[in-house]
C-alpha positions as CSV (number, residue, x, y, z in Angstrom):
1,X,35.4,-10.2,-72.3
2,X,31.6,-10.2,-72.4
3,X,31.6,-13.8,-73.8
4,X,34.0,-14.9,-71.2
5,X,31.8,-13.5,-68.4
6,X,28.6,-15.1,-69.9
7,X,30.5,-18.5,-70.3
8,X,31.7,-18.4,-66.7
9,X,28.2,-17.5,-65.5
10,X,26.7,-20.4,-67.4
11,X,29.4,-22.8,-66.1
12,X,28.8,-21.6,-62.5
13,X,25.1,-22.2,-62.8
14,X,25.7,-25.7,-64.1
15,X,28.3,-26.7,-61.6
16,X,27.3,-25.0,-58.3
17,X,24.0,-27.0,-57.9
18,X,26.0,-30.2,-58.1
19,X,28.2,-29.1,-55.2
20,X,25.3,-27.7,-53.3
21,X,23.4,-31.0,-53.2
22,X,26.5,-33.2,-52.8
23,X,25.6,-33.9,-49.1
24,X,22.1,-34.8,-50.1
25,X,23.3,-37.3,-52.6
26,X,25.6,-38.8,-50.0
27,X,22.7,-39.0,-47.6
28,X,20.5,-40.6,-50.3
29,X,23.1,-43.2,-51.0
30,X,23.4,-43.9,-47.3
31,X,19.6,-44.3,-47.0
32,X,19.6,-46.7,-50.0
33,X,22.4,-48.8,-48.4
34,X,20.6,-48.9,-45.1
35,X,17.5,-50.2,-46.9
36,X,19.5,-52.9,-48.6
37,X,21.1,-54.0,-45.3
38,X,17.6,-54.1,-43.6
39,X,16.3,-56.4,-46.4
40,X,19.4,-58.6,-46.1
41,X,18.8,-58.8,-42.3
42,X,15.0,-59.4,-42.9
43,X,14.5,-56.5,-40.4
44,X,10.9,-55.3,-40.7
45,X,11.5,-52.3,-38.5
46,X,14.5,-51.3,-40.4
47,X,12.8,-51.6,-43.8
48,X,9.6,-49.8,-42.7
49,X,11.6,-46.9,-41.1
50,X,12.8,-46.0,-44.6
51,X,9.5,-46.4,-46.5
52,X,7.0,-43.6,-47.0
53,X,3.4,-44.2,-46.1
54,X,1.5,-44.7,-49.4
55,X,4.5,-46.2,-51.2
56,X,3.8,-47.2,-54.8
57,X,5.7,-50.4,-55.9
58,X,6.0,-51.8,-59.4
59,X,7.5,-55.3,-59.2
60,X,8.6,-57.7,-61.9
61,X,5.7,-59.3,-63.7
62,X,3.2,-56.7,-62.3
63,X,1.5,-54.6,-65.0
64,X,0.3,-52.2,-62.3
65,X,1.4,-51.2,-58.8
66,X,0.3,-53.6,-56.2
67,X,-2.4,-51.3,-54.9
68,X,-4.0,-54.0,-52.7
69,X,-0.6,-54.7,-51.0
70,X,0.0,-51.0,-50.5
71,X,-3.4,-50.5,-48.9
72,X,-2.8,-53.5,-46.6
73,X,0.7,-52.1,-45.8
74,X,-0.8,-48.8,-44.7
75,X,-4.0,-50.2,-43.0
76,X,-2.5,-53.1,-41.1
77,X,0.4,-51.2,-39.7
78,X,3.5,-51.2,-41.8
79,X,5.8,-53.1,-39.4
80,X,3.3,-55.8,-38.8
81,X,2.5,-56.2,-42.5
82,X,6.2,-56.3,-43.4
83,X,6.7,-59.0,-40.7
84,X,4.1,-61.2,-42.5
85,X,6.0,-60.8,-45.8
86,X,9.4,-61.5,-44.2
87,X,8.4,-64.5,-42.1
88,X,8.1,-66.6,-45.3
89,X,11.7,-65.8,-46.4
90,X,14.8,-67.7,-45.5
91,X,17.0,-65.0,-47.1
92,X,16.8,-61.9,-49.4
93,X,19.8,-60.3,-51.0
94,X,20.2,-57.3,-53.3
95,X,23.3,-56.5,-55.2
96,X,23.3,-53.2,-57.1
97,X,25.5,-52.5,-60.2
98,X,26.6,-49.0,-61.3
99,X,23.9,-47.2,-59.3
100,X,23.1,-43.6,-60.2
101,X,21.8,-41.0,-57.8
102,X,20.3,-37.5,-58.4
103,X,18.7,-35.0,-56.0
104,X,16.2,-32.3,-57.0
105,X,15.3,-30.3,-53.9
106,X,13.5,-32.8,-51.6
107,X,13.2,-35.5,-54.2
108,X,15.9,-38.1,-54.8
109,X,16.2,-40.7,-57.6
110,X,18.3,-43.9,-57.7
111,X,18.6,-46.1,-60.7
112,X,20.6,-48.9,-62.2
113,X,20.8,-52.7,-62.4
114,X,20.3,-55.1,-59.5
115,X,20.4,-58.8,-58.8
116,X,17.9,-60.0,-56.3
117,X,18.3,-63.4,-54.8
118,X,15.8,-64.8,-52.3
119,X,14.4,-68.0,-51.0
120,X,11.0,-68.6,-49.6
121,X,10.6,-71.3,-47.0
122,X,9.9,-74.7,-48.7
123,X,10.6,-73.2,-52.1
124,X,13.7,-73.2,-54.4
125,X,16.0,-70.2,-54.4
126,X,15.1,-67.6,-57.0
127,X,17.4,-65.0,-58.7
128,X,16.3,-62.1,-60.9
129,X,18.4,-59.6,-62.9
130,X,16.5,-56.3,-63.0
131,X,16.6,-52.7,-63.9
132,X,15.3,-50.4,-61.1
133,X,14.3,-46.8,-60.5
134,X,13.6,-45.6,-56.9
135,X,12.1,-42.3,-56.0
136,X,12.8,-41.0,-52.5
137,X,11.4,-37.9,-50.7
138,X,13.1,-36.0,-48.0
139,X,10.8,-35.5,-45.0
140,X,11.9,-33.9,-41.8
141,X,15.5,-34.3,-42.9
142,X,15.2,-38.1,-43.6
143,X,15.0,-39.8,-46.9
144,X,12.0,-42.1,-47.4
145,X,11.3,-44.4,-50.3
146,X,8.1,-43.2,-52.1
147,X,8.1,-45.3,-55.3
148,X,10.0,-48.3,-56.6
149,X,10.0,-49.8,-60.0
150,X,11.8,-53.1,-61.0
151,X,11.6,-54.7,-64.4
152,X,13.5,-57.6,-66.0
153,X,16.5,-56.8,-68.2
154,X,15.6,-57.7,-71.8
155,X,17.5,-60.7,-73.0
156,X,17.7,-59.5,-76.6
157,X,15.7,-62.5,-78.0
C-alpha cells in the first residue's frame, strides 16, 4: 500500500504540471503562429509586437549573434528598423515541421525544423532548410520572443 501511495504521488507530480501549463503552451503556440503570419505578411508592426527588446538572434552562417543589428533594432526604434529590413523583401515564408513546445514558468521554448523561403528585390529566390530553437518570455501576460537560433540541417556529407 505504501508503494502504491508513493508511486501515485510521483505520477501526480510528473503529470499535474503538464496539465497546469497546458493553456500556456497553447498561448505560446498561438504567439509563434502569429509571428509566422506577420513575417509572411511582411508586417513590421506585427513582428515587432512579438519581439522582446534586446532580442538575441543567431542566424544561419553567423558564428555569433548579430549584436550590431540588435543594437540598431533597439536604438532606431524597432518598428522603423524592421521596416528597413522588410522593404527589401518581395516575400518571406516559414514552414515549420514537427514543432515542439515547452513552458517553464514564464519561459517558453519552441524547437524543430523549418523551411524558410524568401526573395529580396532584384535577387533570386532563396530557400533554406534549418533547425531552430526559440526562447520566449511571458511579460504582462504576453509571450515575447527573446532569443532565436537557426542553423542548417547537416547533409550527412
